[in-house]
KOLMARMAR-994203 format. One record per residue (C-alpha): residue in three letters; x, y, z; residue number from 1. Coordinates in nm, 4 decimals. Example, Ala and Ser with C-alpha at 12.3 -4.5 7.8 and 13.67 -1.06 7.14 Angstrom:
2
{'ala', {1.2300, -0.4500, 0.7800}, 1}
{'ser', {1.3670, -0.1060, 0.7140}, 2}
This chain:
415
{'met', {11.1420, 17.8177, 5.7529}, 1}
{'ala', {11.0942, 17.4592, 5.8233}, 2}
{'tyr', {11.1450, 17.1615, 5.5697}, 3}
{'asp', {10.8742, 16.9283, 5.5837}, 4}
{'pro', {11.0056, 16.6320, 5.3469}, 5}
{'leu', {10.6897, 16.4765, 5.3064}, 6}
{'asn', {10.5171, 16.7480, 5.0840}, 7}
{'asp', {10.8012, 16.9514, 5.0219}, 8}
{'ser', {10.6476, 17.2662, 5.1152}, 9}
{'glu', {10.7597, 17.5473, 5.3981}, 10}
{'leu', {10.6339, 17.4337, 5.7980}, 11}
{'phe', {10.5403, 17.6786, 6.0028}, 12}
{'asp', {10.8455, 17.8578, 6.2257}, 13}
{'glu', {10.7191, 17.9296, 6.5375}, 14}
{'glu', {11.0681, 18.0268, 6.6550}, 15}
{'ala', {11.0883, 18.3198, 6.4146}, 16}
{'tyr', {10.8001, 18.4447, 6.4648}, 17}
{'thr', {10.6888, 18.7178, 6.7555}, 18}
{'pro', {10.3578, 18.8691, 6.8162}, 19}
{'glu', {10.3542, 19.2225, 6.8982}, 20}
{'pro', {10.3196, 19.3563, 7.2107}, 21}
{'ala', {9.9887, 19.4888, 7.1880}, 22}
{'gln', {9.8090, 19.2096, 7.0170}, 23}
{'thr', {9.9712, 19.0108, 7.2926}, 24}
{'arg', {9.7515, 19.1992, 7.5378}, 25}
{'ala', {9.4750, 19.2423, 7.3725}, 26}
{'val', {9.4336, 18.8801, 7.3732}, 27}
{'ala', {9.5246, 18.8321, 7.6918}, 28}
{'glu', {9.2481, 19.0357, 7.8181}, 29}
{'gln', {8.9927, 18.8310, 7.5915}, 30}
{'glu', {9.1120, 18.5199, 7.7458}, 31}
{'thr', {9.1220, 18.6553, 8.0697}, 32}
{'pro', {8.8313, 18.7087, 8.3134}, 33}
{'asp', {8.8842, 18.9795, 8.5739}, 34}
{'asp', {8.9125, 18.7904, 8.8609}, 35}
{'glu', {9.0019, 19.1088, 9.1251}, 36}
{'ser', {8.7272, 19.3182, 8.9845}, 37}
{'ser', {8.4921, 18.9470, 9.0663}, 38}
{'ala', {8.6959, 18.9159, 9.4116}, 39}
{'gly', {8.6007, 19.2572, 9.4790}, 40}
{'leu', {8.2453, 19.2545, 9.4389}, 41}
{'phe', {8.2209, 18.8898, 9.6062}, 42}
{'glu', {8.4055, 19.0849, 9.9112}, 43}
{'gln', {8.1612, 19.3566, 9.9266}, 44}
{'phe', {7.8336, 19.1484, 9.9040}, 45}
{'trp', {7.9657, 18.9148, 10.1790}, 46}
{'thr', {8.0643, 19.2222, 10.3974}, 47}
{'gln', {7.6868, 19.3787, 10.3796}, 48}
{'ile', {7.5368, 19.0043, 10.4517}, 49}
{'ala', {7.8130, 19.0244, 10.7710}, 50}
{'his', {7.7110, 19.3252, 10.9128}, 51}
{'ala', {7.3262, 19.2571, 10.8545}, 52}
{'gly', {7.3840, 18.8844, 11.0866}, 53}
{'leu', {7.2797, 18.7022, 10.7711}, 54}
{'val', {7.5998, 18.4873, 10.7314}, 55}
{'glu', {7.3825, 18.1543, 10.9425}, 56}
{'pro', {7.0699, 18.2164, 10.7693}, 57}
{'val', {7.2741, 18.1950, 10.3792}, 58}
{'leu', {7.4674, 17.9349, 10.4921}, 59}
{'arg', {7.1617, 17.7070, 10.5773}, 60}
{'ser', {6.9215, 17.8243, 10.2752}, 61}
{'gly', {7.2398, 17.7872, 10.0440}, 62}
{'thr', {7.2920, 17.4226, 10.1457}, 63}
{'leu', {6.9157, 17.3316, 10.1622}, 64}
{'leu', {6.9331, 17.4885, 9.7836}, 65}
{'leu', {7.2496, 17.2959, 9.7008}, 66}
{'ser', {7.0932, 16.9675, 9.7846}, 67}
{'leu', {6.7756, 17.0344, 9.6311}, 68}
{'val', {6.9486, 17.0789, 9.2795}, 69}
{'leu', {7.1754, 16.7296, 9.3284}, 70}
{'val', {6.8353, 16.5760, 9.3944}, 71}
{'ile', {6.6953, 16.6780, 9.1001}, 72}
{'ile', {7.0333, 16.5730, 8.8756}, 73}
{'val', {6.9764, 16.2697, 9.0139}, 74}
{'val', {6.6156, 16.2214, 8.9609}, 75}
{'trp', {6.7039, 16.3067, 8.6144}, 76}
{'ala', {6.9767, 16.1013, 8.5397}, 77}
{'leu', {6.7732, 15.7660, 8.6735}, 78}
{'arg', {6.4925, 15.8505, 8.4633}, 79}
{'ser', {6.6892, 15.9385, 8.1724}, 80}
{'val', {6.9138, 15.5654, 8.2426}, 81}
{'asn', {6.5391, 15.4296, 8.2783}, 82}
{'leu', {6.4102, 15.5323, 7.9677}, 83}
{'ser', {6.7137, 15.4072, 7.7693}, 84}
{'ala', {6.6579, 15.1060, 7.8039}, 85}
{'val', {6.2288, 15.1017, 7.7168}, 86}
{'met', {6.3138, 15.2663, 7.4150}, 87}
{'gly', {6.6090, 15.0255, 7.3238}, 88}
{'gly', {6.3716, 14.7367, 7.2874}, 89}
{'leu', {6.1176, 14.9385, 7.0718}, 90}
{'pro', {6.0440, 14.9186, 6.7367}, 91}
{'asn', {6.1374, 15.2439, 6.5137}, 92}
{'glu', {6.0436, 15.3226, 6.1611}, 93}
{'gly', {6.3217, 15.5209, 6.1473}, 94}
{'gly', {6.5947, 15.2760, 6.1576}, 95}
{'gly', {6.8377, 15.2380, 6.4055}, 96}
{'leu', {6.8148, 15.0319, 6.7523}, 97}
{'leu', {6.5022, 15.1239, 6.8022}, 98}
{'ser', {6.4078, 15.0225, 6.4654}, 99}
{'ala', {6.5087, 14.6751, 6.4698}, 100}
{'pro', {6.2552, 14.4014, 6.4099}, 101}
{'gln', {6.0627, 14.3269, 6.7003}, 102}
{'met', {6.0839, 13.9043, 6.7885}, 103}
{'thr', {5.7598, 13.7489, 6.7593}, 104}
{'pro', {5.7891, 13.4588, 7.0599}, 105}
{'thr', {5.7127, 13.1198, 6.9919}, 106}
{'pro', {5.3990, 12.9664, 7.1549}, 107}
{'gln', {5.5225, 12.6794, 7.3872}, 108}
{'ser', {5.3621, 12.4806, 7.6351}, 109}
{'tyr', {5.6323, 12.5051, 7.8903}, 110}
{'ile', {5.5425, 12.3310, 8.2583}, 111}
{'ala', {5.8656, 12.3853, 8.5014}, 112}
{'ala', {6.0094, 12.0577, 8.6716}, 113}
{'leu', {5.8427, 11.9509, 8.9511}, 114}
{'pro', {6.0615, 11.7948, 9.2744}, 115}
{'pro', {6.0583, 11.4403, 9.2763}, 116}
{'met', {5.8044, 11.2715, 9.4484}, 117}
{'pro', {5.9284, 11.1285, 9.7737}, 118}
{'ser', {5.8837, 10.7164, 9.8410}, 119}
{'pro', {5.7329, 10.5563, 10.1320}, 120}
{'glu', {6.0211, 10.5044, 10.3215}, 121}
{'gln', {6.1177, 10.8471, 10.3040}, 122}
{'ile', {5.7397, 10.9826, 10.4059}, 123}
{'asn', {5.7261, 10.7286, 10.6971}, 124}
{'ser', {6.0958, 10.8522, 10.8059}, 125}
{'thr', {6.0115, 11.2126, 10.8007}, 126}
{'gly', {5.6930, 11.2344, 10.9315}, 127}
{'ile', {5.3234, 11.1476, 10.9637}, 128}
{'gly', {5.2474, 10.9748, 10.5992}, 129}
{'arg', {4.9316, 11.0863, 10.3856}, 130}
{'gln', {4.8110, 10.7352, 10.2106}, 131}
{'ala', {4.5263, 10.6449, 10.0823}, 132}
{'lys', {4.4337, 10.3399, 10.3081}, 133}
{'ile', {4.0780, 10.1679, 10.2453}, 134}
{'his', {4.1009, 10.0156, 10.6103}, 135}
{'thr', {4.0994, 10.1658, 10.8955}, 136}
{'thr', {4.2630, 10.0636, 11.1702}, 137}
{'ile', {4.0176, 10.1145, 11.4765}, 138}
{'pro', {4.1503, 10.1222, 11.8086}, 139}
{'thr', {4.1476, 9.8298, 12.0336}, 140}
{'arg', {3.8540, 9.8670, 12.2610}, 141}
{'ala', {3.7547, 9.5771, 12.5828}, 142}
{'arg', {3.5843, 9.2984, 12.4439}, 143}
{'ser', {3.2544, 9.2258, 12.6594}, 144}
{'lys', {3.0923, 8.9103, 12.5020}, 145}
{'ile', {3.1655, 8.5842, 12.4264}, 146}
{'ile', {3.3089, 8.4535, 12.1193}, 147}
{'gln', {3.4157, 8.1331, 11.9891}, 148}
{'tyr', {3.7527, 7.9618, 11.8791}, 149}
{'thr', {3.7701, 7.6395, 11.6919}, 150}
{'val', {4.0634, 7.4309, 11.8587}, 151}
{'glu', {4.3671, 7.3438, 11.5838}, 152}
{'phe', {4.6277, 7.0744, 11.6008}, 153}
{'gly', {4.8859, 7.1251, 11.8414}, 154}
{'asp', {4.6453, 7.3281, 12.0961}, 155}
{'ser', {4.6625, 7.3059, 12.4246}, 156}
{'val', {4.4021, 7.4923, 12.7365}, 157}
{'phe', {4.6705, 7.6693, 12.8646}, 158}
{'gly', {4.8176, 7.8128, 12.4742}, 159}
{'ile', {4.4969, 7.8836, 12.3950}, 160}
{'ala', {4.3949, 8.0616, 12.7227}, 161}
{'glu', {4.7557, 8.2971, 12.6745}, 162}
{'gln', {4.6534, 8.3921, 12.3142}, 163}
{'phe', {4.3547, 8.5710, 12.4843}, 164}
{'gly', {4.4941, 8.6526, 12.8154}, 165}
{'leu', {4.2805, 8.4554, 13.0624}, 166}
{'lys', {4.3485, 8.1904, 13.2936}, 167}
{'pro', {4.3394, 7.8286, 13.2129}, 168}
{'glu', {4.0747, 7.7782, 13.3778}, 169}
{'thr', {3.8495, 8.0489, 13.2637}, 170}
{'ile', {3.8585, 7.8315, 12.9227}, 171}
{'leu', {3.7422, 7.4919, 13.1328}, 172}
{'trp', {3.4911, 7.7104, 13.3204}, 173}
{'ala', {3.3464, 7.8120, 13.0148}, 174}
{'asn', {3.3642, 7.4901, 12.8005}, 175}
{'thr', {3.2204, 7.2308, 13.0818}, 176}
{'ala', {2.9720, 7.0506, 12.8202}, 177}
{'thr', {3.2693, 7.0259, 12.5988}, 178}
{'leu', {3.5955, 6.9361, 12.8022}, 179}
{'gln', {3.4334, 6.8814, 13.1716}, 180}
{'asp', {3.7301, 7.0092, 13.3417}, 181}
{'asn', {3.9591, 6.8530, 13.1844}, 182}
{'pro', {4.2401, 6.9853, 12.9689}, 183}
{'his', {4.2984, 6.6292, 12.7800}, 184}
{'gln', {3.9597, 6.6556, 12.6442}, 185}
{'leu', {4.0942, 6.9182, 12.4167}, 186}
{'gln', {4.0587, 6.7669, 12.0638}, 187}
{'glu', {4.1168, 6.9366, 11.7261}, 188}
{'gly', {3.8114, 7.0536, 11.5155}, 189}
{'gln', {3.6015, 7.1278, 11.8860}, 190}
{'ile', {3.4483, 7.5053, 11.9034}, 191}
{'leu', {3.5192, 7.6929, 12.2568}, 192}
{'asn', {3.3739, 7.9714, 12.4149}, 193}
{'ile', {3.5929, 8.2870, 12.4642}, 194}
{'met', {3.5080, 8.4575, 12.7872}, 195}
{'pro', {3.5745, 8.8262, 12.7878}, 196}
{'val', {3.7619, 8.8198, 13.1015}, 197}
{'asp', {3.8417, 8.5745, 13.3823}, 198}
{'gly', {3.5611, 8.4362, 13.4833}, 199}
{'thr', {3.2808, 8.1301, 13.4894}, 200}
{'tyr', {2.9968, 8.0986, 13.2360}, 201}
{'his', {2.6235, 7.9910, 13.3760}, 202}
{'lys', {2.3874, 7.8856, 13.2558}, 203}
{'trp', {2.0658, 8.0032, 13.4192}, 204}
{'gly', {1.8054, 7.7367, 13.5392}, 205}
{'glu', {1.4111, 7.7362, 13.6393}, 206}
{'gly', {1.3663, 7.9090, 13.9766}, 207}
{'glu', {1.7035, 8.0404, 14.0113}, 208}
{'gln', {1.7614, 8.3705, 14.2164}, 209}
{'leu', {2.0099, 8.5885, 14.0928}, 210}
{'thr', {2.1498, 8.6404, 14.4975}, 211}
{'lys', {2.2502, 8.2789, 14.5753}, 212}
{'val', {2.4126, 8.1885, 14.1897}, 213}
{'ala', {2.5974, 8.5475, 14.2452}, 214}
{'glu', {2.6625, 8.3584, 14.5695}, 215}
{'phe', {2.7637, 8.0809, 14.4592}, 216}
{'tyr', {3.0797, 8.1850, 14.2188}, 217}
{'gly', {3.1739, 8.4345, 14.4871}, 218}
{'val', {3.1121, 8.7743, 14.3352}, 219}
{'asp', {2.8552, 9.0726, 14.3932}, 220}
{'ala', {2.5248, 8.9649, 14.1872}, 221}
{'asn', {2.5381, 9.3228, 14.0914}, 222}
{'glu', {2.8355, 9.2543, 13.9020}, 223}
{'ile', {2.6377, 8.9859, 13.6807}, 224}
{'leu', {2.3482, 9.2450, 13.6210}, 225}
{'gln', {2.5897, 9.5393, 13.5078}, 226}
{'trp', {2.8341, 9.3127, 13.3038}, 227}
{'pro', {2.7399, 9.4735, 12.9553}, 228}
{'gly', {2.7801, 9.1398, 12.7567}, 229}
{'asn', {2.4793, 9.0375, 12.9689}, 230}
{'asn', {2.2266, 9.2509, 12.7543}, 231}
{'phe', {1.9975, 9.3929, 13.0827}, 232}
{'asp', {1.8205, 9.7046, 13.0375}, 233}
{'leu', {1.9453, 9.8219, 13.3707}, 234}
{'thr', {1.6559, 10.0935, 13.4037}, 235}
{'gln', {1.4053, 9.8113, 13.4157}, 236}
{'thr', {1.5661, 9.5577, 13.5804}, 237}
{'ala', {1.7212, 9.5471, 13.9392}, 238}
{'val', {1.9140, 9.2216, 14.2040}, 239}
{'glu', {1.5557, 9.2638, 14.3450}, 240}
{'asn', {1.2950, 9.1299, 14.0240}, 241}
{'phe', {1.5680, 9.0028, 13.8379}, 242}
{'ser', {1.4672, 8.7010, 13.6026}, 243}
{'ala', {1.5591, 8.5152, 13.2560}, 244}
{'glu', {1.4543, 8.2177, 13.0404}, 245}
{'ala', {1.5556, 7.8879, 13.1631}, 246}
{'gly', {1.8821, 7.8312, 12.9705}, 247}
{'thr', {2.0150, 8.1853, 12.9307}, 248}
{'met', {2.3579, 8.1901, 12.9244}, 249}
{'leu', {2.5377, 8.4435, 13.1626}, 250}
{'ile', {2.8958, 8.5899, 13.1878}, 251}
{'ile', {2.9833, 8.5526, 13.5858}, 252}
{'pro', {3.3125, 8.8484, 13.5364}, 253}
{'gly', {3.5451, 8.7208, 13.8333}, 254}
{'gly', {3.3865, 8.4099, 13.9130}, 255}
{'thr', {3.5363, 8.0585, 14.0407}, 256}
{'arg', {3.3772, 7.7606, 14.1411}, 257}
{'ala', {3.5063, 7.4313, 14.2176}, 258}
{'leu', {3.6561, 7.2097, 13.9062}, 259}
{'ile', {3.5608, 6.8294, 13.8691}, 260}
{'asp', {3.8196, 6.5653, 13.9610}, 261}
{'tyr', {3.8517, 6.3659, 13.7601}, 262}
{'gly', {4.1050, 6.1892, 13.8736}, 263}
{'pro', {4.0732, 5.8776, 14.0694}, 264}
{'pro', {4.0611, 5.9090, 14.4573}, 265}
{'arg', {4.3683, 5.8246, 14.6889}, 266}
{'ile', {4.3743, 5.4486, 14.6882}, 267}
{'pro', {4.4636, 5.2166, 15.0455}, 268}
{'arg', {4.6374, 4.9070, 15.0327}, 269}
{'asp', {4.3851, 4.8040, 15.3145}, 270}
{'asn', {4.0717, 4.9179, 15.0784}, 271}
{'pro', {4.1869, 4.8928, 14.7030}, 272}
{'ala', {3.7913, 4.9098, 14.6001}, 273}
{'val', {3.7447, 5.2683, 14.6918}, 274}
{'ala', {3.8238, 5.2892, 14.3230}, 275}
{'arg', {3.5807, 5.0668, 14.1548}, 276}
{'thr', {3.3858, 5.3454, 13.9794}, 277}
{'tyr', {3.7004, 5.4898, 13.8081}, 278}
{'gly', {3.6802, 5.1602, 13.6173}, 279}
{'pro', {3.7862, 4.8078, 13.5312}, 280}
{'gly', {4.1223, 4.8262, 13.6840}, 281}
{'his', {4.0379, 4.8355, 14.0356}, 282}
{'cys', {4.1517, 4.6003, 14.2656}, 283}
{'gly', {3.9887, 4.3624, 14.5725}, 284}
{'thr', {4.1486, 4.2163, 14.8791}, 285}
{'leu', {4.5351, 4.2640, 14.8589}, 286}
{'ala', {4.7860, 4.1518, 15.0990}, 287}
{'asp', {5.0300, 4.4011, 15.3057}, 288}
{'gly', {5.3690, 4.4720, 15.0266}, 289}
{'ile', {5.6841, 4.6255, 14.9793}, 290}
{'ile', {5.7006, 4.9609, 15.1317}, 291}
{'gly', {5.9394, 5.2803, 14.9340}, 292}
{'asp', {6.1906, 5.4472, 15.1368}, 293}
{'gly', {6.0715, 5.7778, 14.9724}, 294}
{'val', {6.3579, 5.8179, 14.7159}, 295}
{'phe', {6.2353, 5.8318, 14.3499}, 296}
{'ala', {6.3966, 5.8038, 14.0691}, 297}
{'trp', {6.2457, 5.9431, 13.6659}, 298}
{'pro', {5.9898, 5.7278, 13.5257}, 299}
{'thr', {6.1251, 5.7683, 13.1525}, 300}
{'ala', {6.4959, 5.7813, 13.0117}, 301}
{'gly', {6.3272, 6.1040, 12.8890}, 302}
{'his', {6.3140, 6.4029, 13.1189}, 303}
{'trp', {6.1490, 6.6713, 12.9263}, 304}
{'leu', {5.8040, 6.8670, 12.9335}, 305}
{'ser', {5.5599, 6.7276, 12.6395}, 306}
{'gly', {5.2440, 6.9073, 12.6545}, 307}
{'tyr', {5.0991, 6.9948, 13.0000}, 308}
{'asp', {5.2731, 7.1545, 13.3252}, 309}
{'tyr', {5.1444, 7.0914, 13.6845}, 310}
{'asn', {4.8896, 7.3099, 13.6985}, 311}
{'pro', {4.6095, 7.2277, 13.9227}, 312}
{'ala', {4.4285, 7.5543, 13.9085}, 313}
{'ala', {4.3499, 7.4401, 13.5608}, 314}
{'asn', {4.2734, 7.1140, 13.6932}, 315}
{'his', {4.6417, 6.9640, 13.5942}, 316}
{'ser', {4.7793, 6.7835, 13.8749}, 317}
{'gly', {5.0944, 6.6414, 13.6980}, 318}
{'ile', {5.3273, 6.6826, 13.3796}, 319}
{'asp', {5.2778, 6.5489, 13.1167}, 320}
{'ile', {5.6555, 6.3461, 13.0075}, 321}
{'gly', {5.7624, 6.3150, 12.6227}, 322}
{'gly', {5.8484, 6.0178, 12.4710}, 323}
{'lys', {5.6938, 5.8274, 12.1760}, 324}
{'thr', {5.4934, 5.4977, 12.2008}, 325}
{'gly', {5.6129, 5.2106, 12.3552}, 326}
{'asp', {5.8984, 5.3515, 12.5074}, 327}
{'thr', {5.9713, 5.2260, 12.8984}, 328}
{'ile', {5.7616, 5.3423, 13.2401}, 329}
{'ser', {5.9066, 5.2215, 13.5196}, 330}
{'ala', {5.8406, 5.2795, 13.8739}, 331}
{'ile', {5.9955, 5.5571, 14.0894}, 332}
{'asp', {6.0296, 5.3514, 14.4015}, 333}
{'asp', {5.9678, 5.0327, 14.6232}, 334}
{'gly', {5.5301, 4.9833, 14.6516}, 335}
{'val', {5.2469, 4.7265, 14.5690}, 336}
{'val', {5.0296, 4.7895, 14.2553}, 337}
{'val', {4.6963, 4.9382, 14.4021}, 338}
{'tyr', {4.5345, 4.9819, 14.0658}, 339}
{'ala', {4.5470, 4.8550, 13.7181}, 340}
{'gly', {4.3944, 4.8870, 13.3400}, 341}
{'trp', {4.1300, 5.1126, 13.1730}, 342}
{'ser', {4.0190, 5.4362, 13.3484}, 343}
{'tyr', {3.6641, 5.6087, 13.2771}, 344}
{'ser', {3.7718, 5.9600, 13.3095}, 345}
{'gly', {4.0321, 5.9888, 13.0617}, 346}
{'tyr', {4.3533, 5.8556, 13.1973}, 347}
{'gly', {4.3178, 5.5323, 12.9377}, 348}
{'asn', {4.5186, 5.2549, 13.0446}, 349}
{'leu', {4.6691, 5.3345, 13.4370}, 350}
{'val', {4.8598, 5.1922, 13.6921}, 351}
{'val', {4.8881, 5.3548, 14.0195}, 352}
{'ile', {5.1302, 5.2304, 14.2691}, 353}
{'asp', {5.1258, 5.2825, 14.6735}, 354}
{'his', {5.4730, 5.3254, 14.8289}, 355}
{'gly', {5.3481, 5.3398, 15.1617}, 356}
{'asn', {5.4797, 5.5945, 15.4007}, 357}
{'asp', {5.1715, 5.8307, 15.2517}, 358}
{'trp', {5.3337, 5.8338, 14.9116}, 359}
{'gln', {5.1461, 5.6901, 14.5650}, 360}
{'ser', {5.2549, 5.7298, 14.1744}, 361}
{'leu', {5.0058, 5.7358, 13.9255}, 362}
{'tyr', {5.1514, 5.6433, 13.5374}, 363}
{'ala', {4.8126, 5.7311, 13.2545}, 364}
{'his', {4.7995, 5.7076, 12.9025}, 365}
{'leu', {4.9936, 5.3944, 12.8797}, 366}
{'asp', {4.9728, 5.1461, 12.5554}, 367}
{'gly', {5.0057, 4.9127, 12.7788}, 368}
{'tyr', {5.0505, 4.7746, 13.1497}, 369}
{'tyr', {5.2554, 4.5024, 13.2212}, 370}
{'val', {5.1858, 4.4389, 13.6479}, 371}
{'asn', {4.8810, 4.3221, 13.8286}, 372}
{'cys', {4.6681, 4.4019, 14.1014}, 373}
{'gly', {4.8519, 4.3756, 14.4561}, 374}
{'glu', {5.1673, 4.2569, 14.3377}, 375}
{'ser', {5.4861, 4.3942, 14.4731}, 376}
{'val', {5.7564, 4.6316, 14.2320}, 377}
{'tyr', {6.0835, 4.7188, 14.3114}, 378}
{'gln', {6.2495, 5.0828, 14.1947}, 379}
{'gly', {6.3138, 5.0889, 13.8053}, 380}
{'ala', {6.0579, 4.7892, 13.7208}, 381}
{'thr', {5.8849, 4.8471, 13.3718}, 382}
{'val', {5.5171, 4.8724, 13.4757}, 383}
{'gly', {5.3842, 4.9763, 13.1060}, 384}
{'ala', {5.4382, 5.1243, 12.7683}, 385}
{'met', {5.4322, 5.5134, 12.7049}, 386}
{'gly', {5.1121, 5.5704, 12.4776}, 387}
{'ser', {4.8364, 5.7630, 12.3986}, 388}
{'thr', {4.5389, 5.5983, 12.5436}, 389}
{'gly', {4.2107, 5.7799, 12.6301}, 390}
{'ala', {4.2020, 6.1901, 12.6572}, 391}
{'ser', {4.5205, 6.2090, 12.4401}, 392}
{'ser', {4.6547, 6.4389, 12.1479}, 393}
{'gly', {5.0054, 6.2362, 12.1136}, 394}
{'pro', {5.2089, 5.9693, 12.2588}, 395}
{'his', {5.3088, 6.0749, 12.6128}, 396}
{'leu', {5.2858, 6.0092, 13.0266}, 397}
{'his', {5.1037, 6.2053, 13.1905}, 398}
{'phe', {5.2681, 6.1256, 13.5553}, 399}
{'glu', {5.1621, 6.2249, 13.9100}, 400}
{'ile', {5.2807, 6.1972, 14.2576}, 401}
{'leu', {5.0576, 6.2125, 14.5898}, 402}
{'tyr', {5.0970, 6.2735, 14.9731}, 403}
{'gly', {4.8362, 6.1831, 15.1683}, 404}
{'ser', {4.4830, 6.3060, 14.9920}, 405}
{'ala', {4.7227, 6.6361, 14.8304}, 406}
{'arg', {4.8606, 6.5952, 14.4403}, 407}
{'val', {5.2328, 6.7611, 14.5028}, 408}
{'asn', {5.4504, 6.8771, 14.2235}, 409}
{'pro', {5.6613, 6.6192, 14.0828}, 410}
{'trp', {5.9298, 6.8988, 13.9486}, 411}
{'asn', {5.9811, 6.9315, 14.3681}, 412}
{'phe', {6.0783, 6.5676, 14.4163}, 413}
{'leu', {6.2332, 6.4026, 14.0989}, 414}
{'pro', {6.6069, 6.3871, 14.0888}, 415}
């Protein structure tokens, strides 16, 4: 017997106990199945299946049956898991997990956070903006009618023409009564007609014929009749039966005409009186005088343009040289004075020098002149002072060079 010191009792002695052989066999028979008998029955059954030729069908049937059993087991397991998850959240009067008190949700007003609104700069950089605008931009359309423009300080015929995409002469042709074809007549506050297209603006006269008017301006009569801005009903009006009220203004698209020559004619030494209708500065009979050599000097100390450039198409056949009132004006070459005094056509105080050999020079808008008719002057001699007399918007020298009867570009002959 073994001794247990904890409870002072006798322990079972496994080594001292030896079961009887008969008892051992009985227990073995009860606990151990008859493997040999089972194996024999299975072998007999399988032998019969083999002799009957049913091995392959039995294997197929067994495989199918086994698969079906596995599917049933998986479905049962999944349903058990889902049922447990659902039942775990339900209240149960019996207590336990199912009997836990159900939570009562507190009503809340919850709005998910919205993404930030993009800025106009982000919209414009990533796509087409959808901003509400009161003003709607209408695409630019070709203009067909006359509009009016009020002259502002610092304007010029050339600048206005450029602003509206027209030629300078179109500005003159559309405003004959105001400017008289003279760009120097432009004054602040004047209201000008602005053509929709290059051309002329004609005032219809009593008894005129459309074909004759078109011929005068060098265009086809149908171009006048069909111009939208003239507002003629083409279903009722044709060139042959055209008529208009006297005083009606017609746009002549593409039309041209000769500009009024507001400058003095060439004044020869032997007959300076041809300029007598030009103003009181004309001269009488002159004696012969000095002749220049055709090599010119600048008439002013400054050599910069202030105002209009040489543009005979716009009736400006000289250059406007900048300076201030009182600046010295000098003769560009030797010659004889053939005009000295006031002029009627916008030049103000004017001096004209004949240099001989078909050359003449003209000095306009002078504040004062210091030479007289028939006087011989030498290159560099003072003939006057810079001013703003006549049709002028500021002090400058309007300077021209004539060769024969043509006014040439001074830039081509000044050093």
